[in-house]
C-alpha positions in Angstrom: 19.6 -12.2 11.8 22.4 -9.8 11.7 20.8 -7.8 8.8 17.9 -6.9 11.0 20.2 -5.9 13.8 22.2 -3.7 11.5 19.0 -2.1 10.0 17.7 -1.3 13.5 21.0 0.1 14.6 21.3 1.9 11.4 17.7 3.4 11.8 18.6 4.5 15.3 21.7 6.4 14.3 20.7 7.6 11.0 17.0 8.3 11.0 17.3 10.8 8.1 18.1 7.9 5.7 14.6 6.2 6.4 11.3 7.7 5.2 8.3 7.7 7.3 6.1 4.6 6.4 3.0 5.9 4.6 4.3 9.5 4.8 4.5 12.1 2.2 6.7 11.5 -0.9 9.8 13.6 -0.8 11.2 13.0 -4.2 9.9 13.3 -7.7 7.6 10.3 -8.4 9.0 10.0 -11.9 12.6 10.1 -11.0 14.3 7.0 -12.5 11.1 5.6 -13.9 9.4 6.4 -17.2 5.7 6.6 -17.0 3.5 5.8 -14.0 -0.2 5.3 -13.9 -2.1 7.2 -11.3 -3.8 4.9 -8.9 -7.6 5.7 -8.8 -10.1 4.2 -6.7 -12.9 2.4 -8.6 -15.6 3.4 -6.2 -16.7 6.8 -4.9 -17.4 8.1 -1.4 -21.1 8.2 -1.8 -21.2 4.5 -2.6 -18.9 3.7 0.4 -21.0 5.6 2.8 -24.3 3.9 1.4 -22.7 0.5 1.8 -21.6 1.4 5.5 -18.0 0.4 4.6 -15.8 1.4 7.7 -13.7 4.6 6.9 -10.5 2.5 7.7 -11.2 0.3 4.7 -11.6 3.3 2.2 -8.8 2.5 -0.1 -8.0 1.2 -3.5 -9.5 -2.2 -2.7 -12.8 -1.0 -1.5 -14.6 -2.2 -4.6 -13.3 -5.7 -4.1 -14.3 -5.5 -0.4 -17.7 -4.5 -1.5 -18.1 -7.4 -4.0 -17.1 -9.8 -1.2 -19.6 -8.3 1.2 -22.3 -8.5 -1.4 -21.5 -12.2 -2.1 -21.6 -13.0 1.5 -25.1 -11.3 1.9 -26.3 -13.3 -1.1 -25.0 -16.7 -0.1 -25.3 -16.3 3.7 -25.2 -19.8 5.1 -22.9 -20.9 2.3 -20.2 -18.4 2.4 -17.8 -20.7 0.8 -19.2 -19.9 -2.5 -17.5 -16.5 -2.2 -14.1 -18.0 -2.4 -13.2 -16.2 -5.8 -14.3 -12.8 -4.4 -12.4 -13.4 -1.2 -9.3 -14.4 -3.1 -9.6 -11.2 -5.4 -9.9 -8.9 -2.3 -6.9 -10.5 -0.6 -4.8 -10.3 -3.6 -5.8 -6.7 -4.1 -4.5 -6.0 -0.5 -1.4 -7.9 -1.0 -0.7 -6.1 -4.4 -1.3 -2.8 -2.6 1.1 -3.8 0.3 3.9 -4.8 -2.3 3.5 -1.4 -4.1 3.7 0.5 -0.8 6.8 -1.3 0.2 8.4 -0.8 -3.1 7.6 2.8 -2.9 9.1 3.0 0.6 12.3 1.2 -0.4 12.6 3.6 -3.5 12.4 6.6 -1.1 15.0 5.0 1.2 17.4 4.5 -1.7 16.9 7.9 -3.0 17.6 9.3 0.5 20.8 7.4 0.7 21.7 8.5 -2.7 21.2 12.1 -1.8 23.4 11.8 1.3 26.1 10.0 -0.6 26.0 12.7 -3.3 26.0 15.5 -0.7 29.0 14.2 1.3 31.3 14.2 -1.8 
């Protein structure tokens, strides 16, 4: 409980230590990490437009979402048959969330490190 109060207090008084969520990356992406694979969407924009996927869902999990929607259309009254596709889509969104939170935490720690080194 006190940790959340402390973080809120700290975020209020020291906003320079907290990156903007889903904002631009301010540090070198390879700082402290060896090699990183670039994330690439498995489906292109033309396919997304043709399938009428909402623009808010155009992300790295769009191909899984498309597979799920196709399965739902193929097995309409019996959508429970699409459980594996639904699970794959939700796991993709979860993995994407975890990766974004790790990136946020990395940026936050590098900001704190930069301030700590500059105050010496």
